[in-house]
N, C-alpha and C positions, 0 to 999 in steps of 0.2 A: 562885859563878856561878849565875845564875838559870836554872831549868829549868821547862818546862811539863809537869806530871805528871798522869797519868790518875787521876782520883778516882772516876769512876763511868761505867758504860756500860749502855745499855738498848736495846730494840728493840720494834717492833710490826708485826704482820702482819695484814692484813684477815681477816675471818672466812671469806670465801668461798675454799675450796680447789678448784683446778682441776687434776685429774689429766690425764695425757697422753691418756687415752682420750677426753676431751671433744673434742679436735681431730679425732678420726676421724669424728665425726658430720657434718663439713662439708669436710674436707680429705682428700686422698689421702696419708695418713700412718699411722703406727702407734706404739705405745708403744716397741717395739723400735727403730724408726728414730730416734726422738727421743733415747732413752737412749744409744744407741750413738754418736751424734754430739755429744751435749752433756753427758750424765750427769744431765740434769734429769728428775725423775719427777713433779713437781707444782709449782705456783706458786699465789700468792694474788692475787686481783683485788679492787680496792676496790669497795664497794657503790655503787649509783647515788646521787649526791649527796655521796659521801665524797671529800674533797679531799686533796691532798698535805699541806696544813697540818694536817688532822685526824690523819693518820698521824704527822706530825712531833711534834705535841703529845703524843700517847700515848707515843711513844718517848722524848721529852724528860723526861716525868714519871718514866718508869722509870729513866732515867739519873740524874736528880736524887735519886730514892729510894735508888739504889745508892750514890750519893756522900754521902748523909746531908745534903743541902742543900735549901734552898728557892729558888724562882725569884728572889726578891728579893736573893739573894746573888750572882747572876750579873751580870757587867758587860757582856757582849756575846754575841750569837748570830751564828754564821756557819753558814748553811744552804746545802748543795750540792743543787741540783736542776736538771733540764732540763724538768720538767713543773710549772711554778709554777701556783698558783691563778689568778693574773691576770697580765696583761702588766706592770702595776705596780699597787700597790706591791709591794715584795719580800715573798715568802712568809714570810721570817724575821720581818717586822714583824707579820704575822698570828699567827705562833706566839708572838711576844713578848706580844701582847695576850691570846692564849688561855691563856698561863701566868700571867697577872696580873702581868707584869713591867712596871713603869712607869719604870724607870731604865735607864741604859746605852744601847746601840745595837745594831742588828740589820741584817744585809744578806745577800743571796744571792750565791752563786758558781755559775757555769755552766761546767763542764768535762766534762759528760756523765758517763761511767763513771769518769773520773779525778777527778770533783768532790770526793769526800771527801778524797782525798790533797791536793788544792789547798786545801781548807778547813782541814785540819789544819796545813798549812804556814803559812797566813795567821794562824790562831789562835795558833800558836807565835810568830810574829813580833809579834803584838799583845801577847803576854805578855812577851816578851823586851825589847820597846821601852818597856814600862811603860804602854801604853795600856789594859790590862785586867789584872786579877788572876785572874779566873775567866771562862772562856769555854765556852759550850755549843756544841758542834760537831755539826751534824746532817746526815745524808744522807737524803733522802726523795723518793720517786718514785711516780707513777701512770702507768707506761708502757703500761698496757692502753688508755689513751685515745689513743695515737698509733700503734697497730698497724694494719697492712694485713692483714686477716683472710683475704685471698686468697693471701698470700705464705707458704707453708708453711715456707720456710727461715728466716724471722725471727719470725713471730708466736708460735711455740712456745717461744721462748727467754726471753721476758721476763715479769716479774711486778711486783707492787706491794709496797711496804713502806717501812719507815723504821728508822733506827738513830741513836743519839745517844751522845755521849761528853762528859764534863765534864773540862776541863783547868783546873788551878790552878797558879799560880806557887809555886815552892818553891826554896829555896837548895840548891845542889849544890856538890860539891868541884871540879867542872870535869873530872872523869875519866869514863871509859866505864862506871864502876860507878854513876854517878848514875842515879836514877830519873827518867823523863821523856823527852822527845824529845831525841835526840842529834844527828840530822841530817835534812835534807830534800833532795829532788832533784826538780825540776819541769822538764818538757820539753814542747814542742809543735812541730808541723810542718804548717802549713796547706796544703802541696802535696798532702796526702793527704785533704783534707776530703771529697772526693766518695765515698770508699769506705765512709763511715758517716755518714749525715746524715738529717735529717727534711726532707721536700720541701715546705717552705713557711716563711713567717715574716711578721712584721708589715710590713716595708718592701718585701718582694719580691712576695708573693702576697696578703697580708692574711688568710691562713688558716694553720692550724698544719701541715697535711699529715700524711704518714705516714713511719714509719721505713723507711729503705732501707739495705741493707748488702751489700757484696761480701765474702761470708764468707771465701773462700779468701785474699783479700788481707789482710783484717783479721787472720786467724790468723797469716799469715806475719810481719806486722809485730809482732804481740802478743808472741810468744815471744821474739823477738830483743830487742825494746825493753824488755820487762819484766825480762828477765835482766840487761841492761846497766844499767838504772837501779838495780837491786838491788845490783849490784857497786859502782856509783858511790856510792850512799848509805852503804853499809857502809864504804867507804874514807874518806868524809868524816867518819864517826863514829869512825874509828880502830879498827875491829874487823874480824875475819876472818869469812868465810862460815861456817867451821866452828864459830864461837862462837854462831851463831844458834840460839836455843831453839825459836822458833816463827815460821812465816810465815803471815800472814793476807792472802791475795791477794784481789783483786776476783773475785767469784764470777760469772764470765761463762760459763764452759764448762770442763768437767772436763778436756778434752784440752789446753786452753791452760794450765790450772793444773799438770797433770802434766808437760807439755812444758817449762814454765819451771823447774820443780823439777829435772828431769833436766839441763837446761842448766847449772844452778847447782851440780849435784852434791849436792843435798839430798834426803834420803829423804822419802817421802810421809808418814811418821808424824810429821814435824815440821810438816806443812802442814794448816791448818784448812780443811775442806771442808764447805760447807753448801748448795752450789748445787742438790743433788738435791731439797731441800725447798722452795725458793722461786724457782728460776730466777735469771735475771739481773735484779737490782733496781737496776742502774746505780749511782748515787752512794750508795744505801742499803746496798749489799751488804757493804762492809767493816765499818761499825759494827754491822750486823746480825750478821755472822759473829763479830765480837769479843764481842758480847753472848752469843751461843750458846756460843762457846768458853769464856768465863769460867764459865758455868753448868755446862759439862761438866768443868771443872777443867783445861782446856787452857791457860789463861793465869793465871799466878801471879806475885805480887810478886817483882821482881828478875830476871825472865826477859827475855832480849834478843829483841825482836820486830821483824820487818820486815814492812811492808805495801806493796803495790804495785798499780797499776791503769793501764789504758789505755782511752781512749774516743775519741769523735768529735773531730775537730780536725785531725789526730790530736793528742791531748793525753795525756801519760802522766807518771808520777812515782812516788816512793816515799818512805817515812818509816821511819827506824830509831829505835826507842825502847826504853827499859827499863821494863817494866810495873810 
């Protein structure tokens, strides 16, 4: 049985580090208030003129180096972002050019914070269907460009960054011991689109607008839906929650991460947490966290890993894989 196996992972964070104290210079807030509600201590902001594709290219090169591959060996790029360089063409094609890749194909996926899970599921399908042998899967964002700096409830939560992962086709035995993606689960419900959105768009206002979020409503949906999609994807994979070695959740908010772990009955020492260092980087947060976790020794070959995310749409989902 064909499987999509992780061969390499990498990330990139912009040079500018923004501590919580920076917000106290123009907002009625404090480091204690931000940490207590989100777990976030700092985040990174892209420099003037630094684009989403710039971050994605840096993360992609790190992932390719980790995989021991060259860009010319990649058949496809799937890039998840809600902050593209341009309305079109796809940011993935800009990354393709930046990597010097002149073959294959590249496209974007927009599912906000769930984008990387959606991108992984699509990359897996490309490999299983024979459309590609090696896929570069990227999450990259410059959310600092869509913040409302007068909204203290949201602007303190987000940061910029990118993460990338290289998937390669490999033969497996068709058992849960196979390395690679074992199952995926994707969901959405457009009835809740108003609780997390950006106020603008090409066909509605002609401008981008700013991020708006009903925090309490998002939190309520997040814990319930993330726990359920995790249960569902593990059932599809044919494994039990107790067999999970590591959870790499979307790094949105420490309270959501901890609440989901409690609902699943998983101890926090199995959960990768990086949100304190970069805030919510939307589609970039999962591959970024995977890259950091691998460097820490928290992700090792053969371990059963589950990753999950929820974002605007509402869109959510999960992936179960053996590292």
